[in-house]
CHARMM internal coordinates of N, CA and C (Angstrom, degrees):
IC EDIT
DIST 1 N 1 CA 1.4511
DIST 1 CA 1 C 1.5251
ANGL 1 N 1 CA 1 C 107.68
DIST 1 C 2 N 1.3190
ANGL 1 CA 1 C 2 N 115.17
DIHE 1 N 1 CA 1 C 2 N 156.05
DIST 2 N 2 CA 1.4620
ANGL 1 C 2 N 2 CA 121.11
DIHE 1 CA 1 C 2 N 2 CA 177.44
DIST 2 CA 2 C 1.5220
ANGL 2 N 2 CA 2 C 110.19
DIHE 1 C 2 N 2 CA 2 C -125.90
DIST 2 C 3 N 1.3129
ANGL 2 CA 2 C 3 N 114.05
DIHE 2 N 2 CA 2 C 3 N 140.84
DIST 3 N 3 CA 1.4565
ANGL 2 C 3 N 3 CA 121.64
DIHE 2 CA 2 C 3 N 3 CA 166.35
DIST 3 CA 3 C 1.5168
ANGL 3 N 3 CA 3 C 106.32
DIHE 2 C 3 N 3 CA 3 C -103.99
DIST 3 C 4 N 1.3252
ANGL 3 CA 3 C 4 N 116.45
DIHE 3 N 3 CA 3 C 4 N 130.87
DIST 4 N 4 CA 1.4599
ANGL 3 C 4 N 4 CA 121.80
DIHE 3 CA 3 C 4 N 4 CA 175.36
DIST 4 CA 4 C 1.5220
ANGL 4 N 4 CA 4 C 106.87
DIHE 3 C 4 N 4 CA 4 C -101.55
DIST 4 C 5 N 1.3173
ANGL 4 CA 4 C 5 N 116.15
DIHE 4 N 4 CA 4 C 5 N 128.11
DIST 5 N 5 CA 1.4632
ANGL 4 C 5 N 5 CA 121.83
DIHE 4 CA 4 C 5 N 5 CA -170.76
DIST 5 CA 5 C 1.5281
ANGL 5 N 5 CA 5 C 110.13
DIHE 4 C 5 N 5 CA 5 C -114.04
DIST 5 C 6 N 1.3343
ANGL 5 CA 5 C 6 N 115.01
DIHE 5 N 5 CA 5 C 6 N 133.72
DIST 6 N 6 CA 1.4674
ANGL 5 C 6 N 6 CA 121.82
DIHE 5 CA 5 C 6 N 6 CA 174.94
DIST 6 CA 6 C 1.5284
ANGL 6 N 6 CA 6 C 107.39
DIHE 5 C 6 N 6 CA 6 C -128.44
DIST 6 C 7 N 1.3212
ANGL 6 CA 6 C 7 N 115.72
DIHE 6 N 6 CA 6 C 7 N 144.18
DIST 7 N 7 CA 1.4571
ANGL 6 C 7 N 7 CA 120.13
DIHE 6 CA 6 C 7 N 7 CA -176.38
DIST 7 CA 7 C 1.5217
ANGL 7 N 7 CA 7 C 110.45
DIHE 6 C 7 N 7 CA 7 C -124.38
DIST 7 C 8 N 1.3290
ANGL 7 CA 7 C 8 N 114.90
DIHE 7 N 7 CA 7 C 8 N 133.18
DIST 8 N 8 CA 1.4627
ANGL 7 C 8 N 8 CA 122.23
DIHE 7 CA 7 C 8 N 8 CA 175.41
DIST 8 CA 8 C 1.5271
ANGL 8 N 8 CA 8 C 106.97
DIHE 7 C 8 N 8 CA 8 C -103.84
DIST 8 C 9 N 1.3258
ANGL 8 CA 8 C 9 N 116.42
DIHE 8 N 8 CA 8 C 9 N 107.68
DIST 9 N 9 CA 1.4635
ANGL 8 C 9 N 9 CA 120.30
DIHE 8 CA 8 C 9 N 9 CA -177.57
DIST 9 CA 9 C 1.5260
ANGL 9 N 9 CA 9 C 112.31
DIHE 8 C 9 N 9 CA 9 C -76.19
DIST 9 C 10 N 1.3261
ANGL 9 CA 9 C 10 N 116.47
DIHE 9 N 9 CA 9 C 10 N -23.69
DIST 10 N 10 CA 1.4663
ANGL 9 C 10 N 10 CA 119.55
DIHE 9 CA 9 C 10 N 10 CA -178.97
DIST 10 CA 10 C 1.5273
ANGL 10 N 10 CA 10 C 111.30
DIHE 9 C 10 N 10 CA 10 C -63.40
DIST 10 C 11 N 1.3407
ANGL 10 CA 10 C 11 N 116.58
DIHE 10 N 10 CA 10 C 11 N -44.34
DIST 11 N 11 CA 1.4678
ANGL 10 C 11 N 11 CA 121.21
DIHE 10 CA 10 C 11 N 11 CA -179.11
DIST 11 CA 11 C 1.5331
ANGL 11 N 11 CA 11 C 112.27
DIHE 10 C 11 N 11 CA 11 C -108.13
DIST 11 C 12 N 1.3288
ANGL 11 CA 11 C 12 N 116.61
DIHE 11 N 11 CA 11 C 12 N 4.77
DIST 12 N 12 CA 1.4616
ANGL 11 C 12 N 12 CA 122.36
DIHE 11 CA 11 C 12 N 12 CA -179.69
DIST 12 CA 12 C 1.5278
ANGL 12 N 12 CA 12 C 112.07
DIHE 11 C 12 N 12 CA 12 C 55.71
DIST 12 C 13 N 1.3402
ANGL 12 CA 12 C 13 N 115.62
DIHE 12 N 12 CA 12 C 13 N 48.59
DIST 13 N 13 CA 1.4607
ANGL 12 C 13 N 13 CA 122.14
DIHE 12 CA 12 C 13 N 13 CA 179.50
DIST 13 CA 13 C 1.5217
ANGL 13 N 13 CA 13 C 110.11
DIHE 12 C 13 N 13 CA 13 C -116.52
DIST 13 C 14 N 1.3276
ANGL 13 CA 13 C 14 N 115.45
DIHE 13 N 13 CA 13 C 14 N 152.04
DIST 14 N 14 CA 1.4555
ANGL 13 C 14 N 14 CA 121.99
DIHE 13 CA 13 C 14 N 14 CA 177.71
DIST 14 CA 14 C 1.5204
ANGL 14 N 14 CA 14 C 107.99
DIHE 13 C 14 N 14 CA 14 C -121.28
DIST 14 C 15 N 1.3219
ANGL 14 CA 14 C 15 N 116.29
DIHE 14 N 14 CA 14 C 15 N 131.70
DIST 15 N 15 CA 1.4564
ANGL 14 C 15 N 15 CA 122.22
DIHE 14 CA 14 C 15 N 15 CA 178.60
DIST 15 CA 15 C 1.5192
ANGL 15 N 15 CA 15 C 108.85
DIHE 14 C 15 N 15 CA 15 C -114.96
DIST 15 C 16 N 1.3295
ANGL 15 CA 15 C 16 N 116.48
DIHE 15 N 15 CA 15 C 16 N 135.50
DIST 16 N 16 CA 1.4549
ANGL 15 C 16 N 16 CA 122.50
DIHE 15 CA 15 C 16 N 16 CA -177.94
DIST 16 CA 16 C 1.5199
ANGL 16 N 16 CA 16 C 108.77
DIHE 15 C 16 N 16 CA 16 C -119.82
DIST 16 C 17 N 1.3100
ANGL 16 CA 16 C 17 N 115.50
DIHE 16 N 16 CA 16 C 17 N 132.10
DIST 17 N 17 CA 1.4626
ANGL 16 C 17 N 17 CA 122.44
DIHE 16 CA 16 C 17 N 17 CA -177.65
DIST 17 CA 17 C 1.5280
ANGL 17 N 17 CA 17 C 110.14
DIHE 16 C 17 N 17 CA 17 C -125.64
DIST 17 C 18 N 1.3178
ANGL 17 CA 17 C 18 N 116.29
DIHE 17 N 17 CA 17 C 18 N 154.57
DIST 18 N 18 CA 1.4625
ANGL 17 C 18 N 18 CA 120.49
DIHE 17 CA 17 C 18 N 18 CA 170.87
DIST 18 CA 18 C 1.5226
ANGL 18 N 18 CA 18 C 110.28
DIHE 17 C 18 N 18 CA 18 C -103.97
DIST 18 C 19 N 1.3195
ANGL 18 CA 18 C 19 N 116.68
DIHE 18 N 18 CA 18 C 19 N -5.15
DIST 19 N 19 CA 1.4545
ANGL 18 C 19 N 19 CA 122.17
DIHE 18 CA 18 C 19 N 19 CA -179.45
DIST 19 CA 19 C 1.5284
ANGL 19 N 19 CA 19 C 109.14
DIHE 18 C 19 N 19 CA 19 C -119.94
DIST 19 C 20 N 1.3182
ANGL 19 CA 19 C 20 N 116.78
DIHE 19 N 19 CA 19 C 20 N 119.55
DIST 20 N 20 CA 1.4660
ANGL 19 C 20 N 20 CA 121.10
DIHE 19 CA 19 C 20 N 20 CA -176.54
DIST 20 CA 20 C 1.5302
ANGL 20 N 20 CA 20 C 111.94
DIHE 19 C 20 N 20 CA 20 C -65.44
DIST 20 C 21 N 1.3401
ANGL 20 CA 20 C 21 N 117.51
DIHE 20 N 20 CA 20 C 21 N -38.92
DIST 21 N 21 CA 1.4686
ANGL 20 C 21 N 21 CA 119.99
DIHE 20 CA 20 C 21 N 21 CA -179.86
DIST 21 CA 21 C 1.5196
ANGL 21 N 21 CA 21 C 111.38
DIHE 20 C 21 N 21 CA 21 C -63.18
DIST 21 C 22 N 1.3302
ANGL 21 CA 21 C 22 N 116.81
DIHE 21 N 21 CA 21 C 22 N -41.22
DIST 22 N 22 CA 1.4680
ANGL 21 C 22 N 22 CA 120.39
DIHE 21 CA 21 C 22 N 22 CA 179.05
DIST 22 CA 22 C 1.5194
ANGL 22 N 22 CA 22 C 110.73
DIHE 21 C 22 N 22 CA 22 C -64.21
DIST 22 C 23 N 1.3455
ANGL 22 CA 22 C 23 N 116.51
DIHE 22 N 22 CA 22 C 23 N -40.23
DIST 23 N 23 CA 1.4594
ANGL 22 C 23 N 23 CA 120.20
DIHE 22 CA 22 C 23 N 23 CA 178.37
DIST 23 CA 23 C 1.5314
ANGL 23 N 23 CA 23 C 110.41
DIHE 22 C 23 N 23 CA 23 C -63.36
DIST 23 C 24 N 1.3298
ANGL 23 CA 23 C 24 N 116.84
DIHE 23 N 23 CA 23 C 24 N -47.49
DIST 24 N 24 CA 1.4611
ANGL 23 C 24 N 24 CA 120.40
DIHE 23 CA 23 C 24 N 24 CA -178.08
DIST 24 CA 24 C 1.5284
ANGL 24 N 24 CA 24 C 111.08
DIHE 23 C 24 N 24 CA 24 C -63.21
DIST 24 C 25 N 1.3279
ANGL 24 CA 24 C 25 N 116.82
DIHE 24 N 24 CA 24 C 25 N -36.59
DIST 25 N 25 CA 1.4735
ANGL 24 C 25 N 25 CA 120.86
DIHE 24 CA 24 C 25 N 25 CA 177.86
DIST 25 CA 25 C 1.5298
ANGL 25 N 25 CA 25 C 110.12
DIHE 24 C 25 N 25 CA 25 C -61.48
DIST 25 C 26 N 1.3322
ANGL 25 CA 25 C 26 N 116.70
DIHE 25 N 25 CA 25 C 26 N -47.03
DIST 26 N 26 CA 1.4665
ANGL 25 C 26 N 26 CA 120.26
DIHE 25 CA 25 C 26 N 26 CA 179.42
DIST 26 CA 26 C 1.5258
ANGL 26 N 26 CA 26 C 111.68
DIHE 25 C 26 N 26 CA 26 C -68.36
DIST 26 C 27 N 1.3347
ANGL 26 CA 26 C 27 N 116.85
DIHE 26 N 26 CA 26 C 27 N -37.71
DIST 27 N 27 CA 1.4708
ANGL 26 C 27 N 27 CA 119.86
DIHE 26 CA 26 C 27 N 27 CA 178.71
DIST 27 CA 27 C 1.5263
ANGL 27 N 27 CA 27 C 110.88
DIHE 26 C 27 N 27 CA 27 C -62.03
DIST 27 C 28 N 1.3179
ANGL 27 CA 27 C 28 N 116.26
DIHE 27 N 27 CA 27 C 28 N -43.44
DIST 28 N 28 CA 1.4632
ANGL 27 C 28 N 28 CA 119.74
DIHE 27 CA 27 C 28 N 28 CA 178.94
DIST 28 CA 28 C 1.5259
ANGL 28 N 28 CA 28 C 111.54
DIHE 27 C 28 N 28 CA 28 C -68.77
DIST 28 C 29 N 1.3317
ANGL 28 CA 28 C 29 N 116.69
DIHE 28 N 28 CA 28 C 29 N -37.17
DIST 29 N 29 CA 1.4607
ANGL 28 C 29 N 29 CA 121.10
DIHE 28 CA 28 C 29 N 29 CA -177.36
DIST 29 CA 29 C 1.5307
ANGL 29 N 29 CA 29 C 112.47
DIHE 28 C 29 N 29 CA 29 C -72.70
DIST 29 C 30 N 1.3465
ANGL 29 CA 29 C 30 N 116.55
DIHE 29 N 29 CA 29 C 30 N -42.21
DIST 30 N 30 CA 1.4598
ANGL 29 C 30 N 30 CA 120.78
DIHE 29 CA 29 C 30 N 30 CA -173.24
DIST 30 CA 30 C 1.5272
ANGL 30 N 30 CA 30 C 114.74
DIHE 29 C 30 N 30 CA 30 C -108.86
DIST 30 C 31 N 1.3154
ANGL 30 CA 30 C 31 N 117.84
DIHE 30 N 30 CA 30 C 31 N -3.64
DIST 31 N 31 CA 1.4558
ANGL 30 C 31 N 31 CA 120.96
DIHE 30 CA 30 C 31 N 31 CA 178.44
DIST 31 CA 31 C 1.5227
ANGL 31 N 31 CA 31 C 114.51
DIHE 30 C 31 N 31 CA 31 C 77.00
DIST 31 C 32 N 1.3352
ANGL 31 CA 31 C 32 N 116.88
DIHE 31 N 31 CA 31 C 32 N 28.07
DIST 32 N 32 CA 1.4668
ANGL 31 C 32 N 32 CA 120.27
DIHE 31 CA 31 C 32 N 32 CA 177.23
DIST 32 CA 32 C 1.5200
ANGL 32 N 32 CA 32 C 110.00
DIHE 31 C 32 N 32 CA 32 C -70.54
DIST 32 C 33 N 1.3236
ANGL 32 CA 32 C 33 N 116.02
DIHE 32 N 32 CA 32 C 33 N 153.90
DIST 33 N 33 CA 1.4567
ANGL 32 C 33 N 33 CA 121.42
DIHE 32 CA 32 C 33 N 33 CA 177.09
DIST 33 CA 33 C 1.5330
ANGL 33 N 33 CA 33 C 109.01
DIHE 32 C 33 N 33 CA 33 C -94.99
DIST 33 C 34 N 1.3211
ANGL 33 CA 33 C 34 N 116.25
DIHE 33 N 33 CA 33 C 34 N 127.30
DIST 34 N 34 CA 1.4582
ANGL 33 C 34 N 34 CA 121.96
DIHE 33 CA 33 C 34 N 34 CA -179.20
DIST 34 CA 34 C 1.5317
ANGL 34 N 34 CA 34 C 109.40
DIHE 33 C 34 N 34 CA 34 C -76.35
DIST 34 C 35 N 1.3184
ANGL 34 CA 34 C 35 N 116.33
DIHE 34 N 34 CA 34 C 35 N 132.65
DIST 35 N 35 CA 1.4550
ANGL 34 C 35 N 35 CA 122.90
DIHE 34 CA 34 C 35 N 35 CA 175.47
DIST 35 CA 35 C 1.5314
ANGL 35 N 35 CA 35 C 108.72
DIHE 34 C 35 N 35 CA 35 C -106.64
DIST 35 C 36 N 1.3234
ANGL 35 CA 35 C 36 N 116.73
DIHE 35 N 35 CA 35 C 36 N 169.38
DIST 36 N 36 CA 1.4628
ANGL 35 C 36 N 36 CA 118.64
DIHE 35 CA 35 C 36 N 36 CA 179.76
DIST 36 CA 36 C 1.5323
ANGL 36 N 36 CA 36 C 109.64
DIHE 35 C 36 N 36 CA 36 C -69.82
DIST 36 C 37 N 1.3351
ANGL 36 CA 36 C 37 N 117.31
DIHE 36 N 36 CA 36 C 37 N 144.33
DIST 37 N 37 CA 1.4651
ANGL 36 C 37 N 37 CA 119.72
DIHE 36 CA 36 C 37 N 37 CA -179.51
DIST 37 CA 37 C 1.5316
ANGL 37 N 37 CA 37 C 111.49
DIHE 36 C 37 N 37 CA 37 C -68.06
DIST 37 C 38 N 1.3020
ANGL 37 CA 37 C 38 N 115.27
DIHE 37 N 37 CA 37 C 38 N 152.64
DIST 38 N 38 CA 1.4538
ANGL 37 C 38 N 38 CA 122.22
DIHE 37 CA 37 C 38 N 38 CA 177.77
DIST 38 CA 38 C 1.5284
ANGL 38 N 38 CA 38 C 107.54
DIHE 37 C 38 N 38 CA 38 C -106.12
DIST 38 C 39 N 1.3277
ANGL 38 CA 38 C 39 N 116.67
DIHE 38 N 38 CA 38 C 39 N 118.02
DIST 39 N 39 CA 1.4599
ANGL 38 C 39 N 39 CA 121.57
DIHE 38 CA 38 C 39 N 39 CA -179.81
DIST 39 CA 39 C 1.5234
ANGL 39 N 39 CA 39 C 109.87
DIHE 38 C 39 N 39 CA 39 C -101.90
DIST 39 C 40 N 1.3385
ANGL 39 CA 39 C 40 N 115.51
DIHE 39 N 39 CA 39 C 40 N 140.05
DIST 40 N 40 CA 1.4617
ANGL 39 C 40 N 40 CA 120.09
DIHE 39 CA 39 C 40 N 40 CA 177.53
DIST 40 CA 40 C 1.5208
ANGL 40 N 40 CA 40 C 109.64
DIHE 39 C 40 N 40 CA 40 C -157.65
DIST 40 C 41 N 1.3270
ANGL 40 CA 40 C 41 N 115.04
DIHE 40 N 40 CA 40 C 41 N 164.79
DIST 41 N 41 CA 1.4611
ANGL 40 C 41 N 41 CA 121.73
DIHE 40 CA 40 C 41 N 41 CA 177.68
DIST 41 CA 41 C 1.5209
ANGL 41 N 41 CA 41 C 108.22
DIHE 40 C 41 N 41 CA 41 C -103.96
DIST 41 C 42 N 1.3297
ANGL 41 CA 41 C 42 N 116.60
DIHE 41 N 41 CA 41 C 42 N 122.11
DIST 42 N 42 CA 1.4581
ANGL 41 C 42 N 42 CA 121.69
DIHE 41 CA 41 C 42 N 42 CA -176.16
DIST 42 CA 42 C 1.5193
ANGL 42 N 42 CA 42 C 113.10
DIHE 41 C 42 N 42 CA 42 C -64.71
DIST 42 C 43 N 1.3059
ANGL 42 CA 42 C 43 N 118.07
DIHE 42 N 42 CA 42 C 43 N -25.15
DIST 43 N 43 CA 1.4637
ANGL 42 C 43 N 43 CA 121.15
DIHE 42 CA 42 C 43 N 43 CA -175.08
DIST 43 CA 43 C 1.5203
ANGL 43 N 43 CA 43 C 113.37
DIHE 42 C 43 N 43 CA 43 C -86.72
DIST 43 C 44 N 1.3284
ANGL 43 CA 43 C 44 N 117.08
DIHE 43 N 43 CA 43 C 44 N -7.52
DIST 44 N 44 CA 1.4611
ANGL 43 C 44 N 44 CA 120.75
DIHE 43 CA 43 C 44 N 44 CA -178.51
DIST 44 CA 44 C 1.5277
ANGL 44 N 44 CA 44 C 110.17
DIHE 43 C 44 N 44 CA 44 C -112.40
DIST 44 C 45 N 1.3040
ANGL 44 CA 44 C 45 N 115.39
DIHE 44 N 44 CA 44 C 45 N 117.16
DIST 45 N 45 CA 1.4667
ANGL 44 C 45 N 45 CA 121.13
DIHE 44 CA 44 C 45 N 45 CA -177.10
DIST 45 CA 45 C 1.5234
ANGL 45 N 45 CA 45 C 111.82
DIHE 44 C 45 N 45 CA 45 C -56.43
DIST 45 C 46 N 1.3207
ANGL 45 CA 45 C 46 N 117.13
DIHE 45 N 45 CA 45 C 46 N -44.29
DIST 46 N 46 CA 1.4670
ANGL 45 C 46 N 46 CA 120.48
DIHE 45 CA 45 C 46 N 46 CA -178.76
DIST 46 CA 46 C 1.5257
ANGL 46 N 46 CA 46 C 111.10
DIHE 45 C 46 N 46 CA 46 C -62.35
DIST 46 C 47 N 1.3160
ANGL 46 CA 46 C 47 N 117.04
DIHE 46 N 46 CA 46 C 47 N -35.97
DIST 47 N 47 CA 1.4579
ANGL 46 C 47 N 47 CA 120.77
DIHE 46 CA 46 C 47 N 47 CA 179.44
DIST 47 CA 47 C 1.5319
ANGL 47 N 47 CA 47 C 111.09
DIHE 46 C 47 N 47 CA 47 C -68.23
DIST 47 C 48 N 1.3373
ANGL 47 CA 47 C 48 N 116.30
DIHE 47 N 47 CA 47 C 48 N -41.55
DIST 48 N 48 CA 1.4752
ANGL 47 C 48 N 48 CA 120.80
DIHE 47 CA 47 C 48 N 48 CA 178.16
DIST 48 CA 48 C 1.5259
ANGL 48 N 48 CA 48 C 110.04
DIHE 47 C 48 N 48 CA 48 C -64.70
DIST 48 C 49 N 1.3313
ANGL 48 CA 48 C 49 N 116.84
DIHE 48 N 48 CA 48 C 49 N -43.94
DIST 49 N 49 CA 1.4686
ANGL 48 C 49 N 49 CA 120.17
DIHE 48 CA 48 C 49 N 49 CA 178.46
DIST 49 CA 49 C 1.5284
ANGL 49 N 49 CA 49 C 111.44
DIHE 48 C 49 N 49 CA 49 C -63.95
DIST 49 C 50 N 1.3245
ANGL 49 CA 49 C 50 N 116.73
DIHE 49 N 49 CA 49 C 50 N -35.38
DIST 50 N 50 CA 1.4577
ANGL 49 C 50 N 50 CA 120.45
DIHE 49 CA 49 C 50 N 50 CA 176.06
DIST 50 CA 50 C 1.5211
ANGL 50 N 50 CA 50 C 111.67
DIHE 49 C 50 N 50 CA 50 C -64.20
DIST 50 C 51 N 1.3422
ANGL 50 CA 50 C 51 N 116.37
DIHE 50 N 50 CA 50 C 51 N -39.81
DIST 51 N 51 CA 1.4676
ANGL 50 C 51 N 51 CA 120.59
DIHE 50 CA 50 C 51 N 51 CA 177.44
DIST 51 CA 51 C 1.5243
ANGL 51 N 51 CA 51 C 110.65
DIHE 50 C 51 N 51 CA 51 C -64.57
DIST 51 C 52 N 1.3327
ANGL 51 CA 51 C 52 N 116.70
DIHE 51 N 51 CA 51 C 52 N -40.47
DIST 52 N 52 CA 1.4657
ANGL 51 C 52 N 52 CA 120.18
DIHE 51 CA 51 C 52 N 52 CA 177.98
DIST 52 CA 52 C 1.5288
ANGL 52 N 52 CA 52 C 110.80
DIHE 51 C 52 N 52 CA 52 C -65.31
DIST 52 C 53 N 1.3290
ANGL 52 CA 52 C 53 N 116.67
DIHE 52 N 52 CA 52 C 53 N -36.44
DIST 53 N 53 CA 1.4578
ANGL 52 C 53 N 53 CA 120.38
DIHE 52 CA 52 C 53 N 53 CA 177.49
DIST 53 CA 53 C 1.5289
ANGL 53 N 53 CA 53 C 110.57
DIHE 52 C 53 N 53 CA 53 C -65.48
DIST 53 C 54 N 1.3454
ANGL 53 CA 53 C 54 N 116.91
DIHE 53 N 53 CA 53 C 54 N -41.06
DIST 54 N 54 CA 1.4717
ANGL 53 C 54 N 54 CA 119.89
DIHE 53 CA 53 C 54 N 54 CA 176.98
DIST 54 CA 54 C 1.5225
ANGL 54 N 54 CA 54 C 110.83
DIHE 53 C 54 N 54 CA 54 C -63.23
DIST 54 C 55 N 1.3397
ANGL 54 CA 54 C 55 N 117.06
DIHE 54 N 54 CA 54 C 55 N -40.09
DIST 55 N 55 CA 1.4662
ANGL 54 C 55 N 55 CA 119.97
DIHE 54 CA 54 C 55 N 55 CA 177.24
DIST 55 CA 55 C 1.5189
ANGL 55 N 55 CA 55 C 111.13
DIHE 54 C 55 N 55 CA 55 C -61.47
DIST 55 C 56 N 1.3198
ANGL 55 CA 55 C 56 N 116.41
DIHE 55 N 55 CA 55 C 56 N -40.97
DIST 56 N 56 CA 1.4669
ANGL 55 C 56 N 56 CA 119.28
DIHE 55 CA 55 C 56 N 56 CA -178.96
DIST 56 CA 56 C 1.5257
ANGL 56 N 56 CA 56 C 111.42
DIHE 55 C 56 N 56 CA 56 C -65.57
DIST 56 C 57 N 1.3356
ANGL 56 CA 56 C 57 N 117.71
DIHE 56 N 56 CA 56 C 57 N -24.16
DIST 57 N 57 CA 1.4646
ANGL 56 C 57 N 57 CA 119.37
DIHE 56 CA 56 C 57 N 57 CA 177.58
DIST 57 CA 57 C 1.5267
ANGL 57 N 57 CA 57 C 111.11
DIHE 56 C 57 N 57 CA 57 C -67.62
DIST 57 C 58 N 1.3294
ANGL 57 CA 57 C 58 N 117.11
DIHE 57 N 57 CA 57 C 58 N -27.63
DIST 58 N 58 CA 1.4660
ANGL 57 C 58 N 58 CA 120.62
DIHE 57 CA 57 C 58 N 58 CA 175.61
DIST 58 CA 58 C 1.5262
ANGL 58 N 58 CA 58 C 111.51
DIHE 57 C 58 N 58 CA 58 C -81.43
DIST 58 C 59 N 1.3280
ANGL 58 CA 58 C 59 N 116.35
DIHE 58 N 58 CA 58 C 59 N -31.90
DIST 59 N 59 CA 1.4610
ANGL 58 C 59 N 59 CA 121.04
DIHE 58 CA 58 C 59 N 59 CA -170.71
DIST 59 CA 59 C 1.5175
ANGL 59 N 59 CA 59 C 114.27
DIHE 58 C 59 N 59 CA 59 C -97.52
DIST 59 C 60 N 1.3086
ANGL 59 CA 59 C 60 N 117.61
DIHE 59 N 59 CA 59 C 60 N -11.95
DIST 60 N 60 CA 1.4568
ANGL 59 C 60 N 60 CA 119.49
DIHE 59 CA 59 C 60 N 60 CA -173.26
DIST 60 CA 60 C 1.5139
ANGL 60 N 60 CA 60 C 109.57
DIHE 59 C 60 N 60 CA 60 C 86.19
DIST 60 C 61 N 1.3157
ANGL 60 CA 60 C 61 N 116.62
DIHE 60 N 60 CA 60 C 61 N -151.44
DIST 61 N 61 CA 1.4612
ANGL 60 C 61 N 61 CA 120.65
DIHE 60 CA 60 C 61 N 61 CA -174.85
DIST 61 CA 61 C 1.5090
ANGL 61 N 61 CA 61 C 114.33
DIHE 60 C 61 N 61 CA 61 C -82.52
DIST 61 C 62 N 1.3087
ANGL 61 CA 61 C 62 N 118.12
DIHE 61 N 61 CA 61 C 62 N -18.66
DIST 62 N 62 CA 1.4729
ANGL 61 C 62 N 62 CA 119.88
DIHE 61 CA 61 C 62 N 62 CA -175.67
DIST 62 CA 62 C 1.5261
ANGL 62 N 62 CA 62 C 109.89
DIHE 61 C 62 N 62 CA 62 C -115.18
DIST 62 C 63 N 1.3087
ANGL 62 CA 62 C 63 N 114.97
DIHE 62 N 62 CA 62 C 63 N 131.71
DIST 63 N 63 CA 1.4582
ANGL 62 C 63 N 63 CA 120.88
DIHE 62 CA 62 C 63 N 63 CA 177.97
DIST 63 CA 63 C 1.5239
ANGL 63 N 63 CA 63 C 107.76
DIHE 62 C 63 N 63 CA 63 C -130.67
DIST 63 C 64 N 1.3028
ANGL 63 CA 63 C 64 N 116.68
DIHE 63 N 63 CA 63 C 64 N 132.02
DIST 64 N 64 CA 1.4606
ANGL 63 C 64 N 64 CA 122.45
DIHE 63 CA 63 C 64 N 64 CA 173.71
DIST 64 CA 64 C 1.5181
ANGL 64 N 64 CA 64 C 106.44
DIHE 63 C 64 N 64 CA 64 C -108.12
DIST 64 C 65 N 1.3311
ANGL 64 CA 64 C 65 N 117.69
DIHE 64 N 64 CA 64 C 65 N 95.53
DIST 65 N 65 CA 1.4576
ANGL 64 C 65 N 65 CA 121.90
DIHE 64 CA 64 C 65 N 65 CA -179.08
DIST 65 CA 65 C 1.5095
ANGL 65 N 65 CA 65 C 109.99
DIHE 64 C 65 N 65 CA 65 C -74.24
DIST 65 C 66 N 1.3240
ANGL 65 CA 65 C 66 N 116.39
DIHE 65 N 65 CA 65 C 66 N 129.98
DIST 66 N 66 CA 1.4602
ANGL 65 C 66 N 66 CA 122.11
DIHE 65 CA 65 C 66 N 66 CA 175.60
DIST 66 CA 66 C 1.5226
ANGL 66 N 66 CA 66 C 106.36
DIHE 65 C 66 N 66 CA 66 C -130.29
DIST 66 C 67 N 1.3154
ANGL 66 CA 66 C 67 N 116.00
DIHE 66 N 66 CA 66 C 67 N 115.43
DIST 67 N 67 CA 1.4610
ANGL 66 C 67 N 67 CA 120.52
DIHE 66 CA 66 C 67 N 67 CA -176.89
DIST 67 CA 67 C 1.5207
ANGL 67 N 67 CA 67 C 108.59
DIHE 66 C 67 N 67 CA 67 C -104.39
DIST 67 C 68 N 1.3102
ANGL 67 CA 67 C 68 N 115.83
DIHE 67 N 67 CA 67 C 68 N 130.56
DIST 68 N 68 CA 1.4640
ANGL 67 C 68 N 68 CA 120.70
DIHE 67 CA 67 C 68 N 68 CA -178.98
DIST 68 CA 68 C 1.5037
ANGL 68 N 68 CA 68 C 111.53
DIHE 67 C 68 N 68 CA 68 C 97.38
DIST 68 C 69 N 1.3322
ANGL 68 CA 68 C 69 N 116.13
DIHE 68 N 68 CA 68 C 69 N -164.56
DIST 69 N 69 CA 1.4621
ANGL 68 C 69 N 69 CA 121.16
DIHE 68 CA 68 C 69 N 69 CA -175.71
DIST 69 CA 69 C 1.4712
ANGL 69 N 69 CA 69 C 112.83
DIHE 68 C 69 N 69 CA 69 C -84.59
END
COOR INIT
IC SEED 1 N 1 CA 1 C
IC BUILD
């Protein structure tokens, strides 16, 4: 699986998508900066934790996970 990451430098926010088209639409609409995608295997705990660690590198020490709409 891939997480597609976009960053808003104006408000220092990070947005994570599972759909590349949705990310690109928001990036074009709001001027977010595209980051490299994070790839991981959903069935392997270490891989999921590694993806969360990569996300935290964009967000700093605090992450507010919001799943869904």
